[in-house]
C-alpha positions in Angstrom: 7.0 19.8 -5.7 6.0 19.5 -2.0 3.4 22.3 -2.2 1.8 21.3 -5.5 -1.2 19.6 -3.8 -2.1 22.9 -2.4 -2.1 24.9 -5.6 -5.3 26.4 -6.9 -7.7 23.6 -8.0 -7.8 25.0 -11.5 -4.1 25.3 -11.9 -2.9 23.0 -14.8 0.5 22.6 -13.0 -0.8 20.7 -10.1 0.8 17.8 -12.0 4.4 18.8 -12.5 5.5 19.3 -16.2 6.9 16.2 -17.9 10.4 17.2 -18.8 11.0 14.2 -20.9 8.0 14.9 -23.1 9.0 18.6 -23.2 12.5 17.7 -24.3 11.0 15.6 -27.1 8.6 18.2 -28.3 10.8 21.3 -28.0 14.5 20.8 -29.2 15.4 24.1 -27.6 14.7 22.7 -24.1 16.6 19.4 -24.6 20.0 20.8 -23.9 18.9 21.7 -20.3 17.7 18.3 -19.2 19.8 15.2 -18.1 18.7 11.6 -17.9 20.0 9.2 -15.3 20.5 5.4 -15.7 16.9 4.7 -14.6 15.6 6.9 -17.3 14.4 9.7 -15.1 14.8 13.1 -16.8 15.5 16.2 -14.6 16.3 19.9 -14.9 19.0 21.8 -13.2 17.0 24.6 -11.5 20.3 26.4 -10.5 20.9 27.0 -14.2 19.3 30.4 -15.0 19.1 29.6 -18.7 17.3 26.3 -17.8 14.8 28.2 -15.8 14.2 30.7 -18.6 13.8 27.8 -21.1 11.2 26.1 -18.9 9.2 29.3 -18.4 9.2 30.1 -22.2 8.4 26.6 -23.1 5.4 26.4 -20.7 4.0 29.7 -22.0 4.3 28.5 -25.6 2.9 25.0 -25.0 0.1 25.8 -22.6 -0.9 29.4 -23.8 0.5 29.8 -27.3 2.6 32.8 -26.1 6.1 33.4 -27.5 8.0 35.4 -24.8 11.5 36.8 -24.7 13.1 37.0 -21.2 16.5 38.6 -20.7 18.7 36.7 -18.4 19.6 39.7 -16.3 15.9 40.2 -15.4 13.5 38.3 -13.3 12.6 35.0 -14.6 8.9 34.3 -13.9 7.7 30.8 -12.5 4.6 30.1 -14.5 2.7 28.0 -12.0 2.9 30.9 -9.5 1.8 33.5 -12.1 -1.1 31.3 -13.0 -2.1 30.9 -9.4 -2.5 34.7 -9.1 -4.5 34.9 -12.2 -6.8 32.2 -11.1 -7.3 33.9 -7.8 -8.2 37.1 -9.5 -10.8 35.2 -11.5 -12.4 34.0 -8.2 -12.4 37.5 -6.9 -13.9 39.0 -9.9 -16.7 36.4 -9.9 -18.0 38.2 -6.7 -18.6 41.5 -8.8 -21.0 39.7 -11.3 -19.0 41.1 -14.2 -17.5 38.7 -16.7 -16.8 40.7 -19.9 -14.7 43.8 -20.7 -12.6 43.2 -17.6 -10.0 46.0 -17.2 -6.9 45.6 -14.9 -3.7 47.2 -13.9 -0.4 45.4 -13.3 2.0 47.4 -11.1 5.6 46.7 -12.2 5.1 44.3 -15.0 8.7 43.5 -15.7 10.5 42.7 -19.0 8.4 39.5 -19.5 5.1 41.3 -19.1 4.0 37.9 -18.1 0.8 38.8 -16.0 -0.8 41.0 -18.7 0.1 38.5 -21.4 -1.6 35.6 -19.5 -4.6 37.8 -18.6 -5.1 38.9 -22.2 -4.4 35.5 -23.8 -6.4 33.4 -21.3 -9.3 35.6 -20.4 -9.3 38.5 -23.0 -8.8 41.1 -20.1 -7.7 44.5 -21.0 -4.5 45.4 -19.0 -2.5 48.6 -18.3 1.0 47.7 -17.1 3.4 50.1 -15.3 7.2 49.7 -15.4 10.1 52.0 -14.3 13.0 50.3 -16.1 13.4 51.5 -19.7 15.0 48.3 -20.8 12.2 46.2 -19.4 9.6 48.5 -21.1 11.3 47.7 -24.4 11.2 44.0 -23.8 7.6 44.1 -22.6 6.4 46.1 -25.7 8.3 43.6 -27.9 6.5 40.6 -26.2 3.2 42.3 -26.7 3.8 43.0 -30.4 5.1 39.4 -31.0 2.0 37.9 -29.6 -0.3 40.5 -31.4 -1.9 41.6 -28.2 -1.6 45.4 -28.6 -5.3 45.6 -28.5 -5.3 44.3 -25.0 -2.2 45.5 -23.2 -0.8 49.1 -22.8 2.6 49.6 -21.2 3.1 52.8 -19.2 6.6 54.0 -18.2 6.6 55.6 -14.8 9.1 56.9 -12.3 10.2 55.1 -9.2 8.0 57.2 -6.9 4.8 56.1 -8.6 2.7 53.2 -7.4 -0.8 53.5 -8.8 -2.3 57.0 -8.9 -0.4 58.3 -11.9 -1.1 55.1 -13.8 -4.9 55.1 -13.6 -5.6 58.8 -13.8 -9.4 59.2 -14.0 -10.1 55.8 -15.7 -12.0 53.0 -13.7 -10.7 49.4 -13.4 -12.0 46.1 -12.2 -8.8 45.2 -10.4 -5.2 45.9 -9.9 -2.3 43.4 -9.2 1.1 43.8 -7.9 4.2 41.6 -7.4 6.1 44.0 -5.1 9.9 44.1 -4.3 10.2 42.0 -1.2 13.4 43.5 0.2 14.5 46.6 1.7 18.1 46.4 0.6 20.6 44.2 -1.2 22.0 43.3 2.1 18.7 42.1 3.3 18.3 40.1 0.0 21.6 38.4 0.3 21.0 37.8 4.1 17.7 36.1 3.2 19.5 33.8 0.8 22.5 33.0 2.9 21.2 32.8 6.5 18.1 30.6 6.5 17.4 28.5 9.4 18.8 25.0 9.7 15.4 23.4 9.3 14.5 25.4 6.2 16.0 24.1 2.9 18.2 26.3 0.7 16.4 27.8 -2.3 16.4 25.3 -5.2 15.9 27.7 -8.0 18.6 30.0 -9.5 18.3 33.6 -8.4 18.2 36.1 -11.2 16.7 39.7 -11.0 17.8 43.3 -11.0 17.9 45.3 -7.7 14.9 47.5 -8.9 12.8 44.3 -9.3 13.3 42.9 -5.8 14.6 45.8 -3.6 12.9 48.9 -2.6 13.6 51.4 0.2 11.7 50.2 3.3 10.9 46.8 1.9 7.5 45.4 0.8 5.7 46.7 3.9 6.6 50.4 3.0 5.9 49.8 -0.6 2.5 48.2 0.0 1.7 50.7 2.7 1.9 53.4 0.0 -0.2 51.3 -2.3 -2.9 50.9 0.5 -2.8 54.7 1.2 -3.2 55.5 -2.6 -6.1 53.0 -2.7 -7.8 54.9 0.0 -7.7 58.0 -2.3 -8.8 56.1 -5.5 -11.6 54.4 -3.6 -14.1 52.6 -5.8 -12.1 53.8 -9.0 -10.7 50.3 -8.9 -13.2 47.7 -7.6 -10.6 45.1 -6.3 -7.1 46.0 -5.1 -4.7 43.1 -4.8 -1.0 42.3 -4.2 1.3 39.5 -3.7 3.1 39.4 -0.3 6.6 37.7 0.0 6.9 37.5 3.7 4.2 36.1 5.8 5.4 38.0 8.9 4.2 41.2 7.2 0.6 40.2 6.8 -0.6 41.3 10.3 0.8 44.8 9.8 -0.7 45.1 6.4 -4.1 43.9 7.5 -4.0 46.3 10.4 -3.5 49.1 7.9 -6.4 48.0 5.8 -8.7 48.3 8.9 -7.3 51.8 9.5 -8.2 53.0 6.0 -11.8 51.6 6.4 -12.0 49.1 3.5 -15.4 47.4 3.2 -13.9 43.9 3.1 -10.5 42.2 2.5 -9.2 38.6 1.8 -6.0 36.9 2.1 -4.8 33.6 0.4 -1.8 31.6 -0.2 -0.1 30.7 -3.5 1.5 27.4 -3.2 3.7 25.8 -5.9 6.8 23.6 -6.1 8.7 24.4 -2.9 7.6 28.1 -2.7 4.8 29.7 -0.8 3.7 33.3 -1.4 0.6 35.2 0.0 -2.1 37.1 -1.6 -3.9 40.0 -0.2 -7.1 41.7 -1.6 -9.2 44.6 -0.5 -12.1 46.8 -1.7 -14.0 49.9 -0.9 -17.1 48.6 -2.7 -20.0 47.6 -0.5 -21.9 45.6 -3.2 -19.9 42.5 -2.7 -17.9 40.9 0.1 -14.4 39.6 -0.6 -14.6 37.3 2.4 -17.1 35.2 0.6 -14.4 34.3 -2.0 -13.8 30.5 -1.9 -10.4 29.8 -0.5 -8.5 27.7 -3.2 -6.1 26.3 -0.5 -9.0 25.0 1.7 -10.5 23.5 -1.3 -7.3 21.9 -2.4 -6.8 20.5 1.1 -10.3 19.2 1.2 -9.8 17.5 -2.1 -6.4 16.1 -1.2 -7.4 14.8 2.2 -6.9 11.0 2.0 -9.9 8.7 2.2 -10.0 5.9 4.7 -9.6 2.3 3.2 -12.6 0.0 2.6 -12.7 -2.6 5.2 -14.4 -6.0 5.8 -14.1 -8.4 8.8 -13.7 -12.1 7.8 -14.7 -14.3 10.8 -12.4 -17.3 11.6 -12.6 -20.1 14.1 -9.1 -19.5 15.4 -7.3 -16.1 15.2 -3.7 -17.3 14.6 -1.1 -17.1 11.8 -2.5 -20.2 10.1 -6.0 -18.6 9.7 -4.4 -15.4 8.4 -2.4 -17.4 5.8 -5.5 -19.4 4.7 -7.5 -16.2 4.1 -4.6 -14.7 2.2 -4.2 -17.8 0.0 -7.9 -17.8 -0.9 -7.9 -14.0 -1.7 -4.7 -14.4 -3.8 -6.3 -17.1 -5.6 -9.3 -15.0 -6.5 -6.9 -12.3 -7.8 -5.2 -14.8 -9.9 -8.5 -16.1 -11.3 -9.2 -12.3 -12.1 -5.9 -12.2 -14.1 -4.5 -9.7 -11.5 -0.7 -9.5 -10.6 0.1 -9.4 -6.9 3.3 -8.3 -5.2 4.0 -8.8 -1.5 5.4 -5.6 0.0 5.4 -6.5 3.8 4.9 -9.5 6.0 4.6 -9.5 9.7 3.2 -12.2 12.0 -0.2 -10.4 12.2 -0.1 -8.1 9.2 0.3 -8.9 5.5 0.3 -6.3 2.6 0.1 -6.7 -1.2 0.1 -4.5 -4.1 -2.3 -5.6 -6.8 -2.3 -4.6 -10.5 -5.3 -5.2 -12.7 -4.9 -4.8 -16.5 -8.6 -4.7 -17.2 -11.9 -4.9 -15.4 -12.4 -8.5 -15.0 -14.5 -8.5 -11.8 -17.7 -6.8 -13.0 -20.8 -8.4 -14.5 -19.7 -12.0 -14.1 -23.2 -13.5 -14.3 -23.9 -11.6 -17.6 -20.6 -12.9 -19.0 -21.4 -16.4 -18.0 -24.9 -16.3 -19.5 -23.5 -15.0 -22.8 -20.9 -17.9 -22.9 -23.6 -20.5 -22.3 -25.8 -19.0 -24.8 -22.9 -19.2 -27.2 -22.3 -22.9 -26.3 -19.1 -22.1 -24.5 -20.3 -23.0 -20.9 -17.2 -25.2 -20.3 -15.0 -21.9 -20.5 -13.5 -21.0 -17.3 -15.3 -18.1 -15.8 -14.5 -16.3 -12.6 -17.4 -16.9 -10.2 -20.9 -16.6 -11.0 -21.9 -13.4 -9.1 -22.6 -10.0 -10.4 -21.1 -8.2 -7.4 -24.5 -7.8 -5.9 -25.0 -7.6 -2.1 -25.1 -11.4 -1.6 -22.1 -12.6 0.3 -20.7 -15.0 2.8 -21.3 -14.4 6.5 -18.9 -11.7 6.9 -19.0 -8.5 9.0 -20.1 -5.6 6.8 -17.5 -3.0 5.7 -16.9 -0.8 8.7 -17.6 2.9 8.4 -14.4 4.6 7.8 -15.6 7.6 9.8 -16.0 5.4 12.9 -12.7 3.7 12.8 -9.2 5.1 13.5 -7.3 4.5 10.3 -3.6 3.9 11.1 -2.3 2.1 8.1 -3.8 3.8 5.0 -1.6 4.4 2.1 0.9 7.0 2.9 4.7 7.6 3.0 6.9 4.8 1.6 3.8 2.8 0.5 2.6 5.6 -1.8 6.0 5.7 -3.4 6.1 2.0 -3.8 2.5 1.7 -5.2 3.1 4.4 -7.7 6.1 2.5 -9.3 4.9 -1.0 -8.7 4.4 -2.7 -12.1 5.8 -6.1 -12.6 5.8 -6.4 -16.3 5.6 -2.8 -17.9 2.0 -3.3 -19.3 -0.5 -0.4 -18.9 -2.2 -0.8 -15.5 -6.0 -0.3 -15.5 -6.4 -0.2 -11.7 -3.8 -0.5 -8.9 -4.5 -1.1 -5.2 -3.2 -2.1 -1.9 -4.6 -5.1 0.1 -3.8 -5.4 3.9 -4.9 -8.4 6.0 -4.7 -8.2 9.8 -5.4 -10.5 12.6 -7.9 -9.1 15.1 -9.6 -10.6 18.1 -12.1 -12.7 16.3 -11.6 -12.1 12.7 -9.2 -11.3 9.9 -9.7 -7.7 8.9 -9.4 -7.1 5.0 -8.5 -3.5 3.9 -8.5 -2.3 0.4 -7.1 1.2 -0.7 -5.9 2.9 -3.7 -4.2 6.2 -4.8 -6.4 9.3 -5.3 -5.9 9.3 -9.1 -7.7 6.0 -9.5 -11.4 5.3 -9.5 -12.4 4.5 -6.1 -15.7 2.8 -7.3 -13.6 -0.1 -8.4 -12.4 -0.7 -4.8 -16.1 -1.1 -3.8 -16.7 -3.4 -6.7 -13.6 -5.6 -5.9 -14.4 -5.7 -2.1 -17.9 -6.9 -2.9 -16.5 -9.4 -5.4 -14.2 -10.9 -2.7 -17.1 -10.9 -0.2 -19.3 -12.8 -2.7 -16.6 -15.4 -3.7 -14.3 -15.9 -0.7 -14.5 -19.4 0.8 -13.6 -19.6 4.4 
């Protein structure tokens, strides 16, 4: 799932599906998963039936769709399809229209997955074209099964038709297309078998008919025809969009868009799992500018950019290993008083690291808790400190501004994996963080950091608590 962090921000599959829970909830999925001795549940992505089961279950669980998918046709990956739908939502927001959206899906396939998602999720009205008779039958069955006949119409077309004969004189808000990526079956098999040494082999089973993935001239010729037809149709369709399977084809396609004098165009990436596809949108309408559409990848990268750790310099008389260990002992004692569990993860002469698990918030509002205990006649009860984590502290250097300090040892790589699984006794962890102590020229530098899924405000509170209570 290397690319999941770059998914569209609204994609519900940014966190991968829980195969174990799916197997428990859906008996029909159970036969396709295996569990190793550690309890980890996995799915064989080389198994076409397993892929189909996963796609069908996700559609059922997350969208209430019951979809039949023949094994000899393309099995749609739902995270990718959802990425495309979400991008269309972003593009359409530029038009100012939010109701009675009408779209065209070029080459819908047997699953009819795009129109089904569009209709079920957004109540969009869709016309979907398809050249394969068998796929038309399956698509109509899926529409009827889900009672979406009011929203979706299937149009059987010949192989020479791209768009013109589908829309006729009607007007639409958008069109979408998942084109055949290859120019021949030889090119298809060459792509699968002759990938570079640095590029991993496909992890998913390949299943599709030649008409779904192969077209004479490849995707460039197919999309060139779509672009030429869009020039004829003009504003009859507000926004034209397509997926692009090969990044190398984008420059040629964008050149063609400039040649047909589009008013604006926009490209994006669809990232999911170990797969990247590209999206291209263009319009002949001058009332909105597609370039102003927010880029979901840039948003995702901005959100996923790791934050620097919080830091605090603790002055010491002598900067040696003894001073470092003394500071460590005092901090670990504070954590023990806070009923936190610590785990040493690395020890060097001048750098110490610990994972810390907190099972409840024991560091906030200590003064209030003490007053309440004294009021209740329980002043003898052991309380952790007497502070309220205010700004009073020992004579320490203030937390350094992360933006002014080169951060070399923030949580990444192996530490991320260790921190995610660290839990000494199986209890539910309230907050988990990493503590690093480093010897510097005239002080011991304290760093605290956590994974993005945790509330970073707790780091500020804990650091302030340490500053208020640490005795040096």
